C-alpha positions in Angstrom: 88.7 86.5 104.7 89.0 89.0 107.4 89.8 92.3 105.6 91.0 95.3 107.5 90.0 98.5 105.7 92.1 101.4 107.2 91.3 104.8 105.9 93.9 107.0 107.7 91.8 110.2 108.2 88.5 108.6 109.2 90.1 105.5 110.7 91.8 107.2 113.7 95.1 108.3 112.2 94.3 111.8 113.4 92.4 110.9 116.5 94.5 113.2 118.7 94.3 116.1 116.2 91.7 118.4 114.7 90.3 116.8 111.5 90.8 119.0 108.4 87.3 119.4 106.9 88.5 118.9 103.3 90.6 115.8 104.0 87.8 114.3 106.2 85.2 114.9 103.5 87.3 113.2 100.8 88.3 110.4 103.1 84.6 109.7 104.0 83.7 109.7 100.3 86.3 107.0 99.4 85.8 104.9 102.5 82.0 104.8 102.1 82.3 103.9 98.4 84.8 101.1 99.3 82.7 99.7 102.1 79.6 99.8 99.9 81.4 97.7 97.3 82.8 95.2 99.8 79.8 94.7 102.0 78.0 92.3 99.6 81.0 90.0 98.9 80.2 86.8 100.7 83.8 85.8 101.4 84.7 89.1 103.1 84.4 89.9 106.8 85.2 93.6 107.3 87.2 95.0 110.1 86.9 98.8 110.1 88.6 101.2 112.6 86.6 104.5 112.8 87.3 107.9 114.4 84.4 108.6 116.7 84.0 112.0 114.9 83.4 110.4 111.5 79.9 109.4 110.3 80.0 106.4 108.0 77.2 104.0 107.1 78.6 100.5 107.9 77.1 97.1 107.3 75.6 95.3 110.3 78.0 92.4 110.0 81.2 94.5 110.0 83.4 94.7 113.0 83.8 98.4 114.0 86.6 99.5 116.3 85.9 103.1 117.5 89.0 105.2 117.9 89.6 108.4 119.9 92.5 110.2 121.5 92.5 107.7 124.4 92.9 104.6 122.1 96.2 102.7 122.3 98.8 104.1 119.9 99.5 100.6 118.5 95.9 99.8 117.6 96.7 99.5 113.9 99.4 96.9 114.5 97.0 94.9 116.6 94.3 95.0 113.9 96.8 94.0 111.2 97.7 91.0 113.3 94.0 90.0 113.5 93.3 90.3 109.8 93.9 88.1 106.8 94.5 91.0 104.4 94.8 94.8 104.7 93.5 97.6 102.4 95.1 100.9 103.4 93.9 104.3 102.3 96.2 107.2 103.3 98.0 110.2 101.9 101.4 109.5 100.4 102.9 112.7 101.9 105.7 112.4 104.4 106.0 108.7 103.6 102.8 107.8 105.5 101.2 105.4 103.0 104.5 103.6 102.4 105.0 103.3 106.2 101.6 101.7 106.7 102.2 99.3 103.7 105.5 98.3 105.3 103.7 97.6 108.6 101.4 95.2 106.8 104.3 93.3 105.1 106.3 93.2 108.3 103.4 91.0 109.7 103.4 88.9 106.5 99.8 89.9 105.6 98.6 90.3 102.0 98.6 94.0 101.1 96.0 95.3 98.7 98.3 98.0 97.5 101.6 98.4 95.6 104.9 97.6 97.3 106.2 100.1 99.9 109.1 100.9 97.6 106.8 101.7 94.7 104.5 103.7 96.9 107.5 105.7 98.1 108.7 106.3 94.6 105.3 107.5 93.4 105.0 109.9 96.4 108.1 111.7 95.1 107.1 113.7 92.0 110.7 114.3 90.9 111.8 110.7 91.3 108.7 109.5 89.5 109.4 111.9 86.6 113.0 110.7 86.2 111.9 107.0 86.3 109.2 107.6 83.6 111.5 109.7 81.4 114.0 106.9 81.5 111.3 104.7 80.0 110.4 107.2 77.2 107.1 108.2 78.7 105.8 111.6 77.8 105.6 113.7 81.0 105.3 117.3 82.1 108.9 118.5 82.6 109.7 118.5 86.3 112.6 120.1 88.1 113.8 120.5 91.6 112.9 124.0 92.8 115.7 126.5 93.0 116.2 130.1 91.7 117.6 128.8 88.4 114.9 126.3 87.7 112.2 128.9 88.4 113.5 130.9 85.4 113.1 127.9 83.0 109.4 128.6 82.3 107.4 131.7 81.4 104.8 130.6 84.0 105.7 128.1 86.7 103.7 125.7 88.9 105.3 125.1 92.2 104.2 121.9 94.1 105.3 120.1 97.2 107.4 117.1 96.1 105.1 114.7 97.9 101.8 116.7 97.9 98.4 115.4 97.2 96.8 116.6 93.9 96.5 120.4 94.0 97.5 120.7 97.6 100.0 123.4 98.1 100.3 124.2 94.4 101.3 127.8 93.5 101.3 129.5 90.1 104.2 132.0 89.7 104.7 134.2 86.6 107.6 136.3 87.8 110.8 135.7 89.9 109.8 138.4 92.4 106.9 136.3 93.5 109.3 133.5 94.2 111.5 135.8 96.3 108.4 136.5 98.5 107.6 132.8 98.9 111.0 131.1 99.0 111.2 131.0 102.8 108.0 129.0 102.9 108.9 126.6 100.1 110.9 123.5 101.1 110.9 120.2 99.2 109.1 121.7 96.2 109.3 120.9 92.5 108.6 123.3 89.6 106.7 122.4 86.4 105.7 124.6 83.4 102.2 125.9 83.4 100.5 124.1 80.5 97.1 124.9 79.0 94.9 121.9 78.5 92.3 119.6 80.0 93.1 117.9 83.3 92.3 114.2 83.0 92.8 111.2 85.2 92.8 107.5 84.3 91.5 105.0 86.8 93.3 101.7 86.3 94.2 98.3 87.8 97.8 97.1 87.8 99.4 93.7 88.6 102.9 92.3 87.9 103.7 94.4 84.9 100.2 94.5 83.4 97.7 97.3 83.5 93.9 97.6 82.7 92.0 100.8 82.1 88.7 101.2 84.0 87.6 104.8 83.2 88.8 108.1 81.8 87.8 111.0 84.1 87.8 114.8 83.6 89.0 116.9 86.5 87.2 120.2 87.2 90.0 122.5 88.3 89.9 126.2 88.9 92.8 128.6 89.4 92.0 131.0 92.3 94.5 133.4 93.9 97.5 131.6 92.2 96.4 128.2 93.5 94.7 125.3 91.8 91.5 123.9 93.4 89.9 120.6 92.4 86.2 120.8 92.9 84.8 117.8 91.1 85.5 114.8 88.8 83.5 113.7 85.9 83.9 109.9 85.9 83.8 107.8 82.8 84.0 110.5 80.1 84.6 109.5 76.5 88.2 108.3 75.9 89.7 110.6 73.3 92.9 108.7 73.0 92.1 104.9 73.5 95.3 103.6 71.8 97.5 106.2 73.4 96.2 105.6 76.8 96.4 101.8 76.7 100.0 102.2 75.4 100.7 104.6 78.2 99.3 102.1 80.8 101.4 99.3 79.3 104.6 101.5 79.5 103.9 102.5 83.1 103.3 98.8 84.0 106.7 97.9 82.6 108.5 101.0 84.2 106.9 100.2 87.6 106.3 96.5 87.7 105.4 96.5 91.4 102.4 98.7 90.9 99.4 96.7 92.2 95.7 97.2 92.6 93.8 100.5 91.9 96.0 103.3 90.6 95.1 106.8 89.5 97.1 108.5 86.7 96.9 112.3 86.3 97.5 113.9 82.9 97.1 117.1 81.0 95.7 116.8 77.4 97.3 119.4 75.3 96.5 120.6 71.8 100.1 120.4 70.5 101.8 117.6 72.4 98.8 115.3 73.2 98.5 113.8 76.7 101.4 114.5 79.1 101.7 112.6 82.4 101.7 114.6 85.6 101.8 112.1 88.4 100.8 108.5 89.5 98.7 108.0 92.6 99.3 104.5 94.1 96.0 104.4 96.0 92.3 105.0 95.7 91.5 108.4 94.3 88.3 110.4 94.4 87.3 109.1 90.9 87.0 105.6 92.4 83.7 106.8 94.0 82.0 107.3 90.7 83.2 104.1 88.8 80.5 101.7 90.1 77.5 104.0 89.4 79.0 105.0 86.1 79.9 101.5 84.8 78.5 98.9 87.1 82.1 97.6 87.7 82.7 96.6 91.4 86.3 97.7 91.5 86.8 96.4 95.1 85.8 93.0 93.9 88.2 93.2 91.0 91.1 94.3 93.3 90.5 91.3 95.5 90.4 89.1 92.5 93.9 90.3 91.6 95.2 88.2 94.5 94.6 85.1 92.5 93.6 86.0 88.9 93.5 88.7 86.3 90.5 91.2 86.6 87.3 90.7 84.6 86.4 94.2 83.6 82.8 94.0 82.2 80.8 97.2 82.3 77.1 96.7 82.6 76.3 100.4 81.9 77.9 103.5 80.5 77.2 106.9 81.9 79.1 109.9 83.2 78.9 110.5 87.0 80.0 113.7 88.7 81.8 113.3 92.0 81.8 116.4 94.2 85.0 116.5 96.1 83.3 117.9 99.1 80.6 115.3 99.0 77.7 117.6 98.3 
C-alpha cells in the first residue's frame, strides 16, 4: 500500500510563509514519531512531502517530495491521486483538516481519519459541547462569547472557537479586562475557570466503538493570563478506569464517524470528577510517547482499523515525558 503521510506544517502547507517555531517543532515531533512507527511495516510504502526547511529522519525506501515556495500549488492533489491511502496531520482551525480530508474522499481514497463532517464538528468547541451535552456527557460549560456570557462565571477562560489546545486562550477575572480585549476577540467561546488536573486520553475509534490506549497528564502553566502547555506525561496511572471507558463508549455513540487516533482533553476536578473539554480528531502530542511507554505501535493499529478491530497489547508500562518543544 502506497501511504501518503501529509503533515501540513512540515509537509509544505506553509512553504510560501514563515514557519512558526512552535508549530514546526510540534509538527516535527508527531511526523517523526509516525514515520518511525510506519517504516518497519512491510506492506507500507511511504510517500512523504517535506518542506525543504524541515529536518526529518526518513527511511531510505520512502519517497520524499521536497516542497518549497516554487512547488506547484496542487502538489497535494497530485500526491493523493498517486497514493492508495492518505494519513493527514493538520490543524483543525479555519476548517483546514476537514478540507484536506474532503480532498482525499473526493478522489475516492481511503482516509486514515474521521469523516470531514465529524472533523468539522470537533473543530467547533461550541458545536461539540452541544452535541455531547445532548448525549448526557459531562462537559465543562461552554458558551458563545458576548458581554452577557462573560458575566456568567467568577473567572472566565476565553478561547478561539476552533483554536488548538491552549492557543489563544485568555483568563479574565473582571469585565473591564474584556472591554480592553473585545475588539480583538472574534469567534471565541467562554468557559469557567476550573481548578483541577488537566488530562488527556489517547484513544482509537471506529464505527461507534472506542478503545483507550493511554491516560496522559498535561503540564500546563498560567502565565500573563494565558495557558501554556509545556509537556505531556504519557501513560500515567488511570484514576478513573470505569468512568473513562464509559466516557469513550458514550463519545463513540454520540459521534459514530470518529475514526482512527483521537485525543480527548479533560479536567479532573475534586467535586465533579472528570469533565470533558474538547475532542481532537487527529494525532496529538501524546501520540509521540505511546510507543516508548507501552510498546504499542499505534500507527500499525490504525491501519488495522481498515479491516479489523485493533489488538491493543502493551508489552511494557512506563511513564514517558514528551516535551512539546522537542527538547
